[in-house]
N, C-alpha and C positions, 0 to 999 in steps of 0.2 A: 103111711109118711113117705115110703119110699118114691112111690109115683110120682108124687108132688115136688120131690127134689129133683127127679128126671126130668117131669114138664119146665121147671126152673131151667134145669140145665139145657133142656134142647131150645127152650127160649132164650137163652144166652147165644145158642149158636146162632140163632138168625139174628142175633145183633154184629155178627160178624159178615154173615152172608146172608141175604133175607129168603133166598129160594133154594139152596141147595139143602140145608135140613129137612125141608118140607118135603122136597122131592125123595130123600131119604126116606124119612117118614110115609110117603106115599109107597114106595116101593117095598117097605116092609109089611105095608098092608096086603099090598097084591099077593106077595108072596104069602100070606096065610101067619105072618110072625106076630100080627098085631091084627086082632079080629073086630072089625070095625063093621062086617057086614049087616051087622042088626041096629046100627046107629046112624044117626044125620049124618056122619062123615063117612059112611061105607063109600061114597064118590071117590076119597081119595085111595082107595083099595082098585079103581078102573084101571086098566091097562091106558087107555087114554090119558089121563089123570098123570099116571107114572111118565109116562114119554113128553108128555107137554110141559110138565114141570121140571125135567130133567133138562128140556132144550131150553127151556127159560133160565135154569140155574146155571148151564153152560154160556149160555149169552152173558149172564151176569158177572161170571167169572172174568170174561172177558174185559165190558166196559168199565168193570171195577178198576182196570190197570189204566184208563183212558185220562189226559190232564182234564179234560173236560167235563168229567163224571164230577156231578156236585157231591157237595158233602153228605153223609150217612145220616148227619143231623137235622137236614132241613125238611118241613114237614110231609113232605111226599116220602124220602126214603125213610124217614122215621116211623113215618105211618104204616110202611107195607111191613116193616120190621115187626110191629107189634101186631099187625094183622098175621102175619106168617108163624110169628111165635105163639100168638093164640090159637091159632089152630092146628100145631104141632102138639103145646100143651094139652090142648082137649082132646086129641086122637089118641097121646099115648095114657090118658085117664077115663077114655071112654068106656073100655071094657068093664070098669070096676064099675060104671057110672057115674062118675064125679067128673063129668067133662069139664063142668064150670068151674070147679077148682083148678083143673090141670089148664084150661085157658089163662085165668087169673095168676097163676104161678109163670105160664109161658110169658104173658104181658109182662111179667115183673122180670123175669129172666131176658126178655127182649131189649126191655128199656136200658136196664144196667148192663147189657152186653153192647148195645150200641154205643152209648157213652164212654164205657170203657173203652172199646174197641176201637174207638175214635182217636182217645185219648191215648192210649198205648201204641197205636200204630205212628200217631206224629211224634211221638218222642222218640220211637226206634227209629222211624224215619230220618228225623234229624240227626240222630248219635251216628247212622251207618252213612249219611249223606246220601242218601237214595233211598226211593219208596218203593221201587219192585220187587226187590229181596223181601222187604216186610211185608208185602202185599201178597207175594207166593206164599210166605210162611202163614201168613193169616187164613188163605185159602184150604193150605193144609190141617189147621188147628180146627177150624170149620165143620171140615167134610171129615176128619178124623173123628172129631168128639161128637158126633152127630151119628158116625159109625160106632161108636163104642156104646153110646146110651142107645140105640136102637137094638146092639148085639145081647142085651138084656131082655130082650123080649123074645129072641128064637127059641 
């Protein structure tokens, strides 16, 4: 049961930042903390995958702060979070053979994280009067939470 809760939580973090949690999952696989080598998700442990996802995640951290960036709730943004939540959740559960349930938990987490994250960021940004400090706090929360979740696999 714990693995499904962790898959849900990693999905929740993809609702905040679509790519950073998946990049962290990829690094965990590359470092051998998450044994994916005999699963269909073995590509996440490849060095090239970790670096590409890291670069994309860094780009997301920058573009998220731009005023022209669309809402995370539009179909393209929402869909990306669902896909990365599914992949991240599946990767956490794959070593147990329950990757489908992990993917499902990751999807549910991504949906909750996307909707709750958008609502909370909007409320806090209005309360503070600025979006940037809340966006940066959201970055720290998403990355820190994903690292904490992955640390359970070391």
